[in-house]
C-alpha positions in Angstrom: 2.3 -31.5 -38.9 2.4 -27.9 -37.8 5.4 -25.9 -37.0 5.6 -24.6 -33.4 8.2 -22.1 -31.9 8.2 -20.4 -28.6 10.3 -17.3 -28.1 10.8 -15.3 -25.2 12.8 -12.2 -24.1 12.5 -9.2 -21.9 13.3 -6.0 -23.7 16.5 -5.6 -21.8 17.8 -7.0 -18.5 17.2 -3.6 -16.9 13.7 -3.1 -18.1 10.7 -3.5 -15.8 8.2 -4.5 -18.5 7.8 -8.1 -19.9 5.4 -9.6 -22.3 4.3 -12.9 -23.8 2.6 -13.3 -27.0 0.8 -16.4 -28.3 0.1 -16.7 -32.1 -2.2 -19.2 -33.8 -2.0 -19.5 -37.6 -4.4 -21.4 -39.9 -4.1 -22.0 -43.6 -6.7 -22.3 -46.3 -7.8 -24.5 -48.0 -6.0 -26.9 -45.6 -8.1 -25.3 -42.6 -7.1 -28.0 -40.1 -3.4 -27.2 -40.5 -2.9 -24.9 -37.5 0.5 -23.8 -36.3 1.2 -22.2 -32.9 3.9 -19.8 -31.9 4.5 -18.0 -28.7 6.8 -14.9 -29.2 8.4 -12.2 -27.1 10.7 -9.8 -28.8 13.6 -12.0 -30.2 14.7 -14.8 -28.0 14.0 -18.5 -28.7 13.0 -20.7 -25.8 11.8 -24.0 -27.3 11.2 -25.4 -30.7 8.7 -28.2 -31.4 7.1 -29.5 -34.6 4.2 -31.2 -32.9 0.7 -29.8 -33.5 -0.3 -29.6 -29.8 3.2 -28.2 -28.9 3.2 -30.1 -25.7 6.6 -31.8 -25.8 8.7 -28.7 -26.3 6.7 -26.5 -24.0 6.7 -29.1 -21.2 10.4 -29.5 -21.6 11.0 -25.8 -21.1 8.4 -25.4 -18.2 9.8 -28.5 -16.5 12.9 -26.6 -15.7 11.1 -24.1 -13.4 7.3 -24.7 -13.2 5.7 -27.5 -11.1 3.7 -30.2 -12.8 0.3 -28.9 -12.1 1.2 -25.7 -13.8 2.5 -27.5 -16.8 -0.8 -29.4 -17.0 -2.9 -26.2 -16.8 -0.8 -24.5 -19.6 -1.2 -27.6 -21.8 -5.0 -27.6 -21.2 -5.3 -23.8 -22.0 -3.4 -24.3 -25.2 -5.7 -27.1 -26.3 -8.8 -25.0 -25.5 -7.3 -22.1 -27.6 -6.7 -24.5 -30.5 -10.3 -25.8 -30.5 -11.7 -22.3 -30.4 -9.4 -21.1 -33.2 -10.5 -24.1 -35.3 -14.2 -22.8 -34.8 -13.1 -19.3 -35.8 -11.5 -20.6 -39.0 -14.7 -22.2 -40.0 -16.5 -19.0 -39.5 -13.9 -17.1 -41.6 -13.7 -19.7 -44.1 -13.7 -18.1 -47.6 -16.0 -19.4 -50.5 -13.2 -19.7 -53.0 -10.3 -22.3 -52.9 -7.6 -19.7 -53.2 -4.9 -19.9 -50.5 -5.7 -17.6 -47.4 -4.1 -17.2 -43.9 -6.0 -16.4 -40.5 -3.8 -15.4 -37.5 -5.0 -14.9 -33.8 -2.5 -13.2 -31.7 -2.9 -12.4 -28.0 -0.4 -10.8 -25.7 -0.2 -10.1 -21.9 2.2 -7.4 -20.5 3.3 -7.2 -17.0 5.3 -4.7 -15.0 7.9 -5.6 -12.4 7.1 -4.1 -9.0 9.5 -2.9 -6.3 9.0 -6.1 -4.4 10.0 -8.1 -7.4 6.5 -9.5 -8.3 5.1 -9.1 -11.8 1.8 -7.3 -12.2 -0.6 -7.5 -15.1 -0.5 -4.2 -17.1 -2.6 -4.8 -20.2 -3.4 -7.4 -22.9 -3.9 -7.3 -26.6 -6.0 -9.5 -28.9 -6.1 -9.2 -32.6 -7.3 -11.5 -35.6 -5.7 -11.0 -39.1 -6.8 -12.2 -42.4 -4.2 -12.5 -45.1 -1.7 -10.3 -43.1 -4.2 -7.5 -42.5 -6.0 -6.5 -39.3 -9.5 -8.1 -39.2 -10.8 -7.9 -35.7 -9.5 -6.2 -32.5 -10.7 -7.0 -28.9 -11.4 -4.0 -26.7 -10.5 -5.4 -23.3 -12.1 -2.4 -21.4 -15.5 -2.7 -23.2 -15.2 -6.4 -23.8 -16.3 -6.2 -27.3 -14.8 -7.1 -30.7 -14.1 -4.3 -33.1 -14.3 -5.1 -36.9 -11.7 -3.4 -39.0 -13.2 -4.4 -42.4 -16.6 -4.8 -43.7 -16.2 -8.6 -44.1 -15.3 -8.7 -40.4 -18.6 -7.4 -39.2 -20.5 -10.7 -39.7 -17.8 -12.5 -37.7 -17.9 -9.8 -35.0 -21.6 -10.4 -34.3 -20.8 -14.1 -33.7 -17.9 -13.4 -31.5 -19.8 -10.8 -29.4 -22.6 -13.3 -28.7 -20.0 -15.7 -27.2 -19.6 -14.5 -23.6 -17.7 -17.5 -22.6 -15.0 -16.8 -25.1 -14.8 -13.2 -23.7 -14.4 -14.4 -20.1 -11.8 -17.1 -21.3 -9.8 -14.5 -23.0 -9.7 -12.0 -20.0 -9.2 -14.9 -17.6 -6.3 -16.3 -19.6 -4.7 -12.9 -20.1 -4.7 -11.8 -16.4 -4.0 -15.1 -14.9 -2.6 -18.0 -16.9 -0.6 -15.9 -19.4 0.8 -13.9 -16.6 1.7 -17.1 -14.7 3.5 -18.4 -17.6 5.2 -15.2 -18.1 6.4 -15.2 -14.5 8.0 -18.6 -15.2 9.8 -17.5 -18.1 11.0 -14.3 -16.2 12.1 -16.5 -13.3 13.9 -18.8 -15.7 15.6 -15.9 -17.4 16.8 -14.5 -14.1 18.0 -17.9 -13.0 20.1 -18.3 -16.3 21.5 -14.7 -15.9 23.1 -15.8 -12.6 24.9 -18.7 -14.1 28.7 -18.1 -14.5 30.1 -17.5 -18.0 31.6 -20.5 -19.8 35.2 -21.5 -19.2 37.1 -21.2 -22.5 40.5 -22.9 -23.1 42.7 -22.9 -26.2 45.6 -25.3 -26.4 47.5 -27.6 -28.8 48.3 -31.4 -28.7 50.5 -33.4 -30.9 49.3 -34.8 -34.1 50.1 -38.2 -35.6 52.2 -36.2 -38.0 55.3 -34.8 -36.3 55.2 -31.5 -38.3 51.6 -30.8 -37.3 49.8 -29.8 -34.2 46.0 -30.1 -33.3 44.7 -26.8 -32.0 41.7 -27.2 -29.7 39.1 -24.7 -28.5 37.1 -26.0 -25.5 34.2 -24.2 -23.9 32.5 -25.8 -20.7 30.1 -24.9 -17.9 27.4 -23.1 -19.9 23.8 -23.7 -19.7 22.3 -23.6 -23.2 22.7 -25.6 -26.3 22.7 -22.5 -28.4 26.4 -21.7 -28.6 28.5 -20.1 -31.4 32.2 -21.2 -31.4 34.7 -19.9 -33.7 38.4 -20.7 -34.3 40.1 -17.9 -36.1 43.5 -17.7 -38.0 44.5 -14.0 -38.1 40.9 -13.0 -37.7 39.5 -15.3 -40.4 37.1 -17.8 -39.1 38.0 -21.4 -40.0 35.5 -23.9 -41.4 35.2 -27.4 -42.6 37.2 -26.7 -45.7 40.0 -25.8 -43.3 39.6 -29.2 -41.6 37.6 -27.8 -38.7 36.0 -30.6 -36.6 33.4 -30.2 -33.7 32.2 -32.5 -31.0 28.9 -30.7 -30.9 27.3 -29.7 -27.6 27.8 -32.5 -24.9 26.1 -32.7 -21.6 28.3 -32.6 -18.4 27.7 -34.3 -15.1 26.4 -31.1 -13.5 23.8 -30.5 -16.3 25.9 -27.8 -17.9 27.3 -28.3 -21.4 30.5 -28.4 -23.2 31.8 -28.1 -26.7 35.2 -28.9 -28.4 36.2 -27.7 -31.8 39.6 -28.5 -33.3 41.6 -28.0 -36.4 45.1 -29.4 -37.5 47.8 -26.8 -38.1 51.6 -26.7 -39.0 54.0 -26.3 -36.2 55.7 -23.9 -38.3 52.6 -21.7 -38.8 53.4 -18.2 -37.2 49.7 -16.9 -37.7 47.8 -15.8 -34.6 45.1 -18.3 -33.6 42.1 -17.4 -31.2 38.8 -18.9 -30.0 35.6 -16.9 -29.8 32.6 -18.3 -27.8 29.1 -16.4 -28.0 26.0 -17.2 -26.2 23.5 -14.8 -27.7 20.8 -15.8 -25.2 22.7 -14.2 -22.3 24.6 -11.6 -24.2 28.0 -13.4 -23.4 31.0 -13.2 -25.6 34.4 -14.7 -24.6 37.6 -14.5 -26.7 40.7 -16.4 -25.9 44.1 -16.2 -27.8 46.3 -19.2 -28.2 49.5 -18.8 -26.2 51.4 -20.7 -28.8 52.6 -23.3 -26.1 53.7 -26.4 -27.9 53.5 -29.9 -26.2 56.8 -31.9 -25.9 57.9 -33.8 -28.9 56.9 -37.4 -29.0 59.8 -39.8 -28.6 60.6 -41.6 -31.9 57.6 -39.9 -33.4 55.3 -42.3 -31.3 53.1 -41.5 -28.4 54.4 -42.8 -25.1 51.4 -44.9 -24.3 52.0 -46.7 -27.7 55.5 -47.5 -26.7 54.4 -48.9 -23.4 51.9 -51.0 -25.1 54.4 -52.4 -27.6 56.8 -53.1 -24.8 54.2 -55.2 -23.0 53.4 -57.1 -26.2 57.0 -57.9 -26.8 57.4 -59.2 -23.1 54.2 -61.1 -23.5 55.3 -63.0 -26.6 59.1 -63.2 -26.1 60.0 -62.5 -22.5 57.4 -64.8 -21.0 58.3 -67.9 -23.1 61.9 -67.1 -22.4 61.4 -67.1 -18.7 59.4 -70.4 -18.9 62.3 -72.0 -20.7 65.1 -70.8 -18.4 63.3 -71.2 -15.1 63.1 -75.2 -15.2 66.8 -75.4 -16.1 67.7 -73.2 -13.2 65.4 -75.2 -10.9 67.1 -78.5 -12.1 70.5 -77.0 -11.5 69.4 -76.0 -8.0 68.1 -79.4 -7.2 71.4 -81.1 -8.5 73.3 -78.9 -6.2 71.1 -79.9 -3.3 71.7 -83.6 -4.2 75.4 -83.2 -4.3 75.4 -81.5 -0.9 73.2 -84.4 0.5 75.8 -87.0 -0.9 78.8 -85.0 0.5 77.1 -85.0 3.9 76.5 -88.8 3.8 80.3 -89.3 2.9 81.4 -87.2 6.0 79.1 -89.2 8.3 80.6 -92.5 6.9 84.2 -91.1 7.3 83.4 -90.4 11.0 82.1 -93.8 11.6 85.2 -95.6 10.2 87.3 -93.5 12.6 
C-alpha cells in the first residue's frame, strides 16, 4: 500500500501567488508500487495511505468543493496514475537494482484585484534516481531530455499528443480549479476565531493536591500543540500529564483538555500554551493560582449527598414503615374512644 500525503500552503497570507504540486513516485523493482503526493510549500492538508488517495482527498475537498468536482478530481488522479504506470514501464531499467522514478507537475496562479485566481504558469519534470531526466516545455509543447538515456523516452513522449493535451488541460483547468478550492478553504479557515484557552484547578482525591487543567476549545483543526509548563519547563507523561486528545464539539469545532496533578503547596508558575501552526496562532495563558474551596471532610459534596440517600434508603425508610402503623393504630384507638364517649353522652341524655 502506497503512502499518500497532500500538503498545501500559500507562501504567506499577504502573497498574491499560489501553487499546487502533484508528485507521483514509483519504485523499482516493485514497479507497481506507486505513491502519490501533492505538495505546496509546507502545510499539510490531508493524509491517506491508500493507493488511489480517494478517501483523504475526498474528505478534504468535501469541506468546500461540490460532489461533481470531487468526482472529476478523482478521475483525473486515476488517469494520471495509469499514465505514470506506462511511463515506468518505458523507463524500466535492465538490472534489478533499486531505482526511483518521479513525476512532478505544478500549476501556479496569481490572485487578481477582483479576488479571482488566474493561471500563471505550470511545470512538469520527470526525475530518475533524484536527478532531472525530462522537462516539459509548455510553450513549445515538447519534452526536453536532460540525459542521454532520456532521449529514447523523449521520442515516445513527444509522439503522444493526447498526453500533451491532457497535461496542458489539467494544468490550466483542473489543477487550477483544485487550487482555488484549497485557497478558498484556507481563507475560510483564516476567518475562524482563535481558540478559547482556559487554565484552572480542581480538587484532587488527595487533599494536599490539585488537578491543574488546560482547556482549549473552538478551534477548527485536529493539529494542535498543547503544553503545560512549570516555570517554563514543558511537562510530559513522566510528570503525570494526561490528555483527552482532540474531541469534536457540537458546532464542528474541536476541543482538547490536558491535566496534571500538583501539590497545593507548589509555588511554581504554571502556564498553558496552545499552538495552531496551520493558522500561525499561538495563545499562552498563565494560571491565576485560584484554588477551589476545600472539600468537606475530605469528601466531595455529591458523594455526601449520595451516602445520605443510601443511609435514608436502608435505615430511614424501614424506620418510617415501622413507626407509621403504630401511629395509625393509636389514631384509630383515639377515634374509637371518642365514639364510645359520644354514645355514653347520648345514653345519659335519654335517661334524663
